[in-house]
C-alpha positions as CSV (number, residue, x, y, z in Angstrom):
1,X,115.2,95.7,108.7
2,X,115.6,93.6,111.6
3,X,116.6,90.0,110.6
4,X,114.9,87.4,112.5
5,X,117.0,85.2,115.0
6,X,114.9,81.9,114.7
7,X,117.5,80.3,117.4
8,X,115.9,82.2,120.2
9,X,113.8,80.1,122.6
10,X,110.0,80.1,122.4
11,X,108.5,80.0,125.8
12,X,106.0,77.4,126.5
13,X,103.6,79.7,128.4
14,X,102.6,83.2,127.4
15,X,100.4,85.4,129.6
16,X,101.1,88.9,128.2
17,X,102.3,89.8,124.8
18,X,103.5,93.1,123.4
19,X,103.4,93.5,119.3
20,X,105.8,96.2,117.8
21,X,104.1,97.0,114.4
22,X,100.7,95.7,115.7
23,X,98.7,97.4,113.0
24,X,99.9,95.3,109.9
25,X,97.4,92.8,108.3
26,X,99.4,89.9,109.5
27,X,100.6,91.1,112.9
28,X,97.1,92.2,113.7
29,X,95.8,88.9,112.9
30,X,98.3,87.3,115.1
31,X,97.5,89.7,117.9
32,X,93.7,89.0,117.7
33,X,94.5,85.2,117.8
34,X,96.5,85.8,121.1
35,X,93.4,87.6,122.4
36,X,91.3,84.4,121.5
37,X,93.9,82.5,123.8
38,X,93.1,84.8,126.6
39,X,96.6,86.4,126.4
40,X,96.8,90.1,127.3
41,X,97.8,91.9,124.5
42,X,99.6,95.2,123.9
43,X,101.3,96.9,121.1
44,X,102.1,99.9,118.8
45,X,102.4,101.1,115.3
46,X,103.7,104.0,113.5
47,X,100.1,105.3,112.5
48,X,96.5,104.7,113.5
49,X,94.4,102.4,111.4
50,X,91.3,100.4,111.4
51,X,93.2,97.3,112.7
52,X,94.3,99.3,115.9
53,X,90.9,100.3,116.5
54,X,89.6,96.9,116.2
55,X,92.2,95.4,118.5
56,X,91.4,98.2,121.1
57,X,87.8,97.4,120.8
58,X,88.6,93.8,122.0
59,X,90.7,94.9,125.1
60,X,94.2,95.3,123.5
61,X,96.3,98.3,125.0
62,X,97.4,99.9,121.5
63,X,99.3,103.0,120.9
64,X,100.3,105.1,118.0
65,X,104.1,105.8,117.7
66,X,106.9,103.8,119.2
67,X,108.0,104.5,122.6
68,X,109.8,102.5,125.4
69,X,107.3,103.5,127.8
70,X,104.5,101.7,125.8
71,X,106.2,98.4,127.0
72,X,104.0,97.2,129.9
73,X,105.9,96.1,133.2
74,X,104.1,92.5,133.2
75,X,104.8,91.6,129.5
76,X,106.6,88.4,129.0
77,X,107.1,88.2,125.4
78,X,107.6,90.9,122.7
79,X,106.7,90.1,119.1
80,X,108.1,92.2,116.3
81,X,107.8,92.4,112.3
82,X,110.9,92.2,110.1
83,X,110.2,95.8,109.1
84,X,111.2,97.5,112.2
85,X,114.7,99.0,112.7
86,X,117.3,97.7,115.4
87,X,117.1,101.1,117.0
88,X,113.3,100.9,117.8
89,X,113.0,102.1,121.4
90,X,110.6,99.4,122.5
91,X,112.7,96.8,121.1
92,X,115.8,98.1,122.7
93,X,113.9,98.2,126.1
94,X,112.7,94.7,125.7
95,X,116.3,93.4,125.0
96,X,117.6,95.5,128.0
97,X,114.9,93.7,130.2
98,X,115.9,90.4,129.1
99,X,112.3,89.4,127.8
100,X,111.6,86.9,125.1
101,X,111.8,88.8,121.8
102,X,110.3,86.9,119.0
103,X,109.9,87.4,115.2
104,X,106.3,87.2,114.1
105,X,107.0,83.6,112.5
106,X,108.1,82.4,115.8
107,X,104.8,83.6,117.4
108,X,102.9,82.0,114.6
109,X,104.9,78.8,115.3
110,X,103.8,78.7,118.8
111,X,100.2,79.4,117.9
112,X,100.1,76.4,115.5
113,X,101.1,74.0,118.1
114,X,100.9,70.4,116.9
115,X,97.9,71.0,114.6
116,X,97.7,69.9,110.9
117,X,99.4,72.8,108.9
118,X,98.8,73.9,105.4
119,X,101.5,76.3,104.5
120,X,101.2,78.5,101.4
121,X,104.3,80.1,100.0
122,X,105.4,81.6,96.5
123,X,106.8,85.0,95.2
124,X,103.1,85.9,94.1
125,X,99.5,84.8,94.7
126,X,100.0,83.3,98.1
127,X,97.5,85.7,99.9
128,X,94.9,85.0,97.4
129,X,95.4,81.5,97.5
130,X,95.5,81.2,101.1
131,X,92.1,83.1,101.2
132,X,90.8,80.7,98.6
133,X,91.8,77.6,100.7
134,X,90.5,79.2,103.9
135,X,87.0,80.3,102.2
136,X,86.7,76.8,100.6
137,X,87.5,74.8,103.7
138,X,85.1,77.0,105.8
139,X,82.4,76.3,102.9
140,X,82.9,72.6,103.4
141,X,82.2,72.9,107.1
142,X,85.9,72.6,108.4
143,X,86.3,74.7,111.6
144,X,89.8,75.6,110.9
145,X,92.2,78.2,112.1
146,X,94.0,80.6,109.8
147,X,96.4,83.5,109.5
148,X,96.5,85.2,106.1
149,X,98.8,88.0,105.0
150,X,95.6,90.0,103.8
151,X,92.1,90.6,104.9
152,X,89.7,88.2,103.3
153,X,87.0,90.4,102.1
154,X,84.0,88.0,102.9
155,X,85.2,87.6,106.5
156,X,86.4,91.0,107.2
157,X,89.5,89.5,109.0
158,X,93.0,88.1,108.2
159,X,92.9,85.4,110.8
160,X,90.4,83.2,112.7
161,X,90.5,80.7,115.4
162,X,88.7,77.3,115.1
163,X,88.1,74.3,116.9
164,X,89.4,71.7,114.3
165,X,92.8,70.4,113.9
166,X,93.4,72.2,110.5
167,X,95.5,75.4,110.4
168,X,96.2,77.3,107.3
169,X,98.9,80.0,107.0
170,X,100.5,82.2,104.4
171,X,104.2,81.5,104.8
172,X,106.8,84.1,104.2
173,X,109.9,83.1,101.9
174,X,111.0,86.8,101.9
175,X,113.4,86.1,105.1
176,X,113.5,82.3,105.1
177,X,110.9,82.0,107.9
178,X,108.9,79.5,106.1
179,X,111.3,77.0,107.0
180,X,110.4,77.2,110.6
181,X,107.0,75.7,110.5
182,X,106.2,71.9,110.8
183,X,104.1,71.8,107.5
184,X,102.0,69.0,106.6
185,X,100.9,70.3,103.1
186,X,103.0,72.8,101.3
187,X,101.4,74.8,98.5
188,X,103.8,76.6,96.1
189,X,102.2,79.0,93.9
190,X,105.3,79.8,91.9
191,X,109.2,80.4,92.6
192,X,109.9,83.7,90.8
193,X,113.2,85.1,92.3
194,X,112.7,87.9,94.5
195,X,114.0,89.1,98.0
196,X,117.7,88.4,96.9
197,X,118.7,90.9,99.4
198,X,118.1,88.2,102.0
199,X,118.9,85.1,100.0
200,X,122.0,86.3,98.3
201,X,121.7,84.3,94.9
202,X,118.9,82.8,92.9
203,X,120.3,79.4,93.5
204,X,119.9,79.8,97.3
205,X,116.3,81.2,96.9
206,X,115.3,78.0,94.9
207,X,117.1,75.8,97.4
208,X,115.0,77.4,100.1
209,X,111.8,76.2,98.3
210,X,113.2,72.8,98.0
211,X,113.9,72.6,101.7
212,X,110.5,74.0,102.5
213,X,108.7,71.4,100.2
214,X,110.8,68.4,101.2
215,X,110.1,69.1,104.7
216,X,106.2,68.8,104.4
217,X,105.1,65.7,106.1
218,X,102.2,64.8,103.7
219,X,102.1,66.4,100.4
220,X,103.6,69.2,98.0
221,X,101.3,71.0,96.0
222,X,103.2,73.0,93.1
223,X,102.7,75.0,89.9
224,X,103.2,73.1,86.8
225,X,103.6,76.3,84.8
226,X,106.0,78.5,86.7
227,X,109.5,77.8,85.3
228,X,111.1,78.3,88.8
229,X,108.4,75.9,90.3
230,X,109.4,73.4,87.5
231,X,113.1,73.6,88.5
232,X,112.2,73.1,92.2
233,X,110.0,70.2,91.4
234,X,112.9,68.5,89.5
235,X,115.0,68.7,92.7
236,X,112.5,67.4,95.2
237,X,112.8,64.1,96.7
238,X,109.3,64.1,98.3
239,X,107.2,61.1,97.6
240,X,103.9,62.9,97.1
241,X,104.1,65.7,94.7
242,X,100.8,67.3,93.2
243,X,101.2,69.6,90.3
244,X,98.5,72.3,89.2
245,X,98.2,74.6,86.4
246,X,97.6,74.7,82.7
247,X,100.3,72.4,81.6
248,X,99.1,69.1,79.8
249,X,100.8,66.9,82.3
250,X,99.5,68.7,85.4
251,X,97.8,66.4,88.1
252,X,95.1,69.0,88.8
253,X,94.6,70.8,85.3
254,X,92.9,74.1,84.6
255,X,91.5,74.6,81.1
256,X,88.9,76.6,79.1
257,X,89.7,79.6,80.9
258,X,87.5,82.4,79.9
259,X,87.7,86.2,81.3
260,X,85.0,87.8,79.4
261,X,82.6,88.6,82.4
262,X,83.2,86.4,85.4
263,X,86.3,84.0,85.2
264,X,85.2,80.7,84.2
265,X,87.3,77.5,84.0
266,X,87.4,73.8,84.0
267,X,89.5,71.8,86.5
268,X,90.4,68.0,85.6
269,X,92.0,65.7,88.0
270,X,92.0,61.9,88.7
271,X,89.8,61.4,85.4
272,X,87.1,63.8,86.5
273,X,86.3,67.3,85.4
274,X,84.1,70.1,87.0
275,X,83.3,73.7,85.8
276,X,83.9,76.6,88.0
277,X,83.5,80.4,88.0
278,X,85.0,83.1,90.3
279,X,83.9,86.5,91.7
280,X,87.3,88.0,91.2
281,X,89.0,89.0,87.8
282,X,91.9,87.6,86.0
283,X,93.1,84.4,84.2
284,X,95.8,84.1,86.9
285,X,93.0,83.6,89.5
286,X,91.8,80.6,87.6
287,X,95.2,79.0,88.3
288,X,95.3,80.2,91.9
289,X,92.0,78.3,92.2
290,X,93.3,75.1,90.7
291,X,96.0,75.1,93.4
292,X,93.4,75.6,96.3
293,X,91.4,72.8,94.7
294,X,94.5,70.5,94.6
295,X,95.0,71.2,98.3
296,X,91.4,70.5,99.2
297,X,91.7,67.2,97.0
298,X,94.9,66.3,99.0
299,X,92.9,66.9,102.2
300,X,90.4,64.4,101.2
301,X,87.5,66.4,99.5
302,X,86.1,65.4,96.1
303,X,86.5,67.4,93.1
304,X,83.0,68.8,92.5
305,X,82.7,70.0,96.0
306,X,86.1,71.4,96.1
307,X,85.4,73.6,93.0
308,X,82.1,74.6,94.4
309,X,83.7,75.5,97.6
310,X,86.6,77.6,96.0
311,X,83.7,79.6,94.0
312,X,82.8,81.0,97.2
313,X,86.0,83.1,97.5
314,X,85.2,86.9,97.1
315,X,88.6,88.4,97.3
316,X,91.0,90.1,99.6
317,X,91.5,93.5,100.6
318,X,94.2,95.4,98.5
319,X,93.7,92.9,95.7
320,X,91.9,94.7,92.8
321,X,89.8,96.3,95.3
322,X,87.4,99.0,94.1
323,X,87.4,102.1,96.4
324,X,85.0,104.4,94.4
325,X,83.9,106.0,91.2
326,X,84.1,109.8,90.5
327,X,83.2,111.5,87.0
328,X,82.7,108.0,85.6
329,X,86.2,106.8,86.5
330,X,86.5,103.7,88.7
331,X,89.4,103.8,91.2
332,X,91.0,100.4,92.3
333,X,93.8,99.5,94.5
334,X,96.1,96.4,94.2
335,X,99.1,95.1,96.4
336,X,101.2,94.2,93.3
337,X,104.7,95.2,93.8
338,X,106.7,92.8,91.8
339,X,106.7,93.0,87.8
340,X,104.9,89.6,87.8
341,X,102.1,90.7,90.1
342,X,101.7,94.0,88.3
343,X,101.3,92.3,85.0
344,X,98.7,89.9,86.6
345,X,96.9,93.0,88.2
346,X,96.8,94.9,84.8
347,X,95.8,91.8,82.8
348,X,93.0,91.2,85.0
349,X,91.8,94.9,84.8
350,X,92.0,94.7,81.2
351,X,89.3,92.0,81.0
352,X,86.8,94.1,82.9
353,X,87.5,97.7,81.7
354,X,85.7,97.3,78.5
355,X,86.2,100.3,76.1
356,X,87.9,102.2,78.7
357,X,91.6,102.9,79.3
358,X,93.8,101.8,82.4
359,X,95.8,104.5,84.1
360,X,98.3,102.8,86.5
361,X,99.5,104.8,89.7
362,X,102.6,102.9,90.6
363,X,104.7,103.3,93.7
364,X,108.0,101.4,93.6
365,X,108.6,99.4,96.6
366,X,112.0,99.4,98.3
367,X,115.2,100.8,96.8
368,X,116.8,97.5,96.2
369,X,113.8,95.9,94.3
370,X,113.7,99.2,92.2
371,X,117.4,99.3,91.4
372,X,117.2,95.5,90.3
373,X,114.0,95.6,88.4
374,X,113.2,99.0,87.2
375,X,113.5,98.0,83.5
376,X,111.0,94.9,84.2
377,X,108.6,97.4,85.8
378,X,108.9,99.8,83.0
379,X,108.3,97.0,80.4
380,X,105.1,95.6,82.1
381,X,103.4,99.0,82.7
382,X,104.3,100.2,79.2
383,X,102.9,97.2,77.6
384,X,99.8,96.7,79.9
385,X,98.7,100.1,81.0
386,X,97.5,102.8,78.7
387,X,99.2,105.4,80.8
388,X,101.3,105.4,83.9
389,X,101.9,107.9,86.8
390,X,105.1,106.9,88.8
391,X,105.4,108.0,92.4
392,X,108.7,107.9,94.3
393,X,110.0,104.9,96.1
394,X,108.5,103.5,99.2
395,X,111.5,102.6,101.0
396,X,110.0,100.3,103.8
397,X,112.7,98.9,105.8
398,X,115.6,100.3,103.7
399,X,117.8,103.3,103.5
400,X,117.9,105.2,100.3
401,X,120.2,104.5,97.7
402,X,121.7,107.3,95.6
403,X,120.1,107.8,92.3
404,X,117.2,105.2,92.8
405,X,113.9,106.9,92.7
406,X,110.6,106.6,90.9
407,X,112.2,108.4,88.1
408,X,114.4,105.3,87.4
409,X,111.2,103.5,86.3
410,X,109.8,106.2,84.2
411,X,113.0,106.9,82.5
412,X,113.1,103.3,81.2
413,X,109.7,103.7,79.1
414,X,110.5,103.6,75.4
415,X,107.7,106.3,74.8
416,X,107.8,109.1,77.4
417,X,104.5,110.1,76.4
418,X,103.0,107.0,78.1
419,X,104.4,107.8,81.6
420,X,104.7,110.7,84.0
421,X,106.9,110.8,87.1
422,X,105.4,112.9,89.9
423,X,106.9,112.9,93.4
424,X,104.3,115.2,95.0
425,X,101.1,113.2,95.8
426,X,98.6,116.0,95.2
427,X,100.3,116.9,91.9
428,X,100.1,113.1,91.1
429,X,96.4,113.0,92.0
430,X,95.6,116.2,90.0
431,X,97.6,114.9,87.0
432,X,95.9,111.6,87.0
433,X,92.3,113.2,87.2
434,X,93.4,115.5,84.4
435,X,94.1,112.6,82.0
436,X,91.2,110.3,83.1
437,X,88.0,110.3,81.3
438,X,84.7,108.4,81.7
439,X,84.9,104.7,81.5
440,X,88.7,104.6,82.7
441,X,90.0,102.6,85.4
442,X,92.7,104.2,87.8
443,X,94.5,101.6,89.7
444,X,97.1,102.2,92.4
445,X,100.0,99.6,92.4
446,X,102.3,98.8,95.3
447,X,102.4,97.3,98.9
448,X,103.6,100.3,100.6
449,X,101.0,103.3,101.3
450,X,100.1,104.0,98.0
451,X,96.5,103.2,98.6
452,X,96.4,106.4,100.9
453,X,96.4,108.5,97.7
454,X,93.0,107.3,96.6
455,X,91.0,109.7,98.5
456,X,93.0,112.8,96.7
457,X,92.5,110.9,93.4
458,X,88.7,110.6,93.9
459,X,88.5,114.4,95.0
460,X,90.5,115.4,92.1
461,X,88.1,113.4,89.9
462,X,85.0,114.7,91.4
463,X,86.3,118.4,91.1
464,X,86.8,118.1,87.2
465,X,84.7,120.6,85.1
């Protein structure tokens, strides 16, 4: 992993930018916004994707694979993700040429400029919450600019450029870069300790959220339910803190949550109540909706119109996304890669699966998280899924750790009959199809490339006798 150097200067004027890792949902969104500004864009990624093809269709010069030769002669800024290695040939060539080399967060900071910024942070739920806020504000007529960490399904994009003063972003706490932005309104969905490889300790992680919140110039919107968020709230010195959630003392309180059929709920704030209904499953999304409503209230919208606007949200790509049905088995994908996220995804699936079973196809993400949390993953999967197929670890930016494989998760199950570790993907797809029956849900879980196994699973299901 390449740690961001946020002390590097950001140039005032950018004419041509090269993106290393341009295919990611966040990076491709940034690249698209640079194109919106009339800036020449080039970039590379390790594999072809729909995002690369979309950018190429807009005039970007994109390449599959990383090579120093891909760096144009006239480029003046190079933007990279934190997921690349320091040995990346394009990164090394940019440093040799003395170019401005920026982390993606610095490029986003440059794009924001002086606009009124809503920053959404939290260990879980921030992509969905950002999508809800963007969708709702657009429904109220706001011509906003936004960058999300995932594609908003109804818009077909993770970013958009508007003419108004509002700018909404998903802010990343994993590497501390959420502290870079000049935030007006900070939304904190939860503070569940994660990314301790960067922060070093739980206390440092919490302190980062305190600094992020207290720096907001207008308001802090924060969960009333999450224990970590409660601890952060107690440490805040900010004069305008708005809490949301199911707690009785929440400023924006959500009650009467029902998950049979479409998720329905009631939001109460400032002595008024409004009923809402969502197109996305899971009680956790009713709480996410309350956070989005709280942001809209802070921006001056009334409660009833805020709830109606949030109802327009149709989900984000890779969040409980249906990919197909074969042999009566529905195959979904979800980005969940932390035990809390996995629990929320499986609980949401349970509300709509009916009499069917849930078969989880879990790909552990990063060796360090697997080593730290394998017992928690096993407990959640064994409790909430009917059967789990565990793949090997997706290392992402990390080198392997001896002894840390997917088998660490499967070995922590109390009942080995409920889990099966399969390192080979085709064998995993065949095994999943062999145990699935009509009415079941198969759901892939992980923020790596686990979704790419779905065609193999659907083919295996279609080939069943």
